[in-house]
C-alpha atoms as one frame of an Amber mdcrd trajectory, in Angstrom:
protein
   0.000   0.000   0.000   1.496   3.324  -1.101   0.529   6.612   0.486   0.555
   9.577  -1.852  -0.257  12.103   0.862   1.609  15.378   0.902   4.535  15.411
   3.333   3.944  17.040   6.689   5.378  20.565   6.922   6.923  21.703  10.222
   8.833  24.841  11.201  12.566  24.607  11.776  13.061  25.135  15.546  15.995
  27.467  14.881  14.957  29.699  11.979  11.238  28.845  11.525  11.719  27.997
   7.820   9.164  25.411   6.567  10.628  21.884   6.482   9.173  18.710   4.950
   9.019  15.927   7.567  10.269  12.997   5.472  12.326   9.932   6.364  14.977
  10.976   3.833  15.437  14.408   5.449  18.564  13.806   7.534  18.253  17.130
   9.369  14.618  16.969  10.455  13.146  18.772  12.314  15.796  21.293  11.249
  16.088  22.734   7.743  19.869  22.298   7.523  23.042  21.134   9.228  23.695
  24.774  10.197  20.420  25.069  12.143  21.026  21.706  13.784  24.504  22.837
  14.907  23.137  26.138  16.258  20.642  24.188  18.374  23.324  21.768  19.608
  25.522  24.724  20.543  22.694  26.233  22.602  22.364  22.963  24.540  26.143
  22.702  24.991  26.389  26.258  26.326  23.458  25.544  28.644  21.247  28.184
  27.021  18.483  25.585  27.150  17.756  24.052  30.520  15.389  21.430  31.803
  14.112  22.436  35.238  14.827  19.962  38.006  12.516  19.128  40.877  13.478
  20.653  44.205  15.049  17.992  46.434  13.202  17.236  49.671  14.288  19.124
  52.759  15.993  16.503  54.923  15.846  18.776  57.960  12.030  18.954  57.834
   9.934  18.671  61.016   7.961  15.868  59.314  10.835  13.410  59.709  10.328
  10.790  62.443  13.186  10.524  64.911
């Protein structure tokens, strides 16, 4: 069974250029190697961060002695 549907179009996360979401697009969801490298550099320089949960307070009054 062959699907002849139009490829899905997404925006490049770096430059917002339209990108076809296809298995043969090696850079997806990015439009190019350049945009992919810019994004990787932002992660490496810690410009992007995933918030961590606050650790429990071990000195809490709720702790049984």
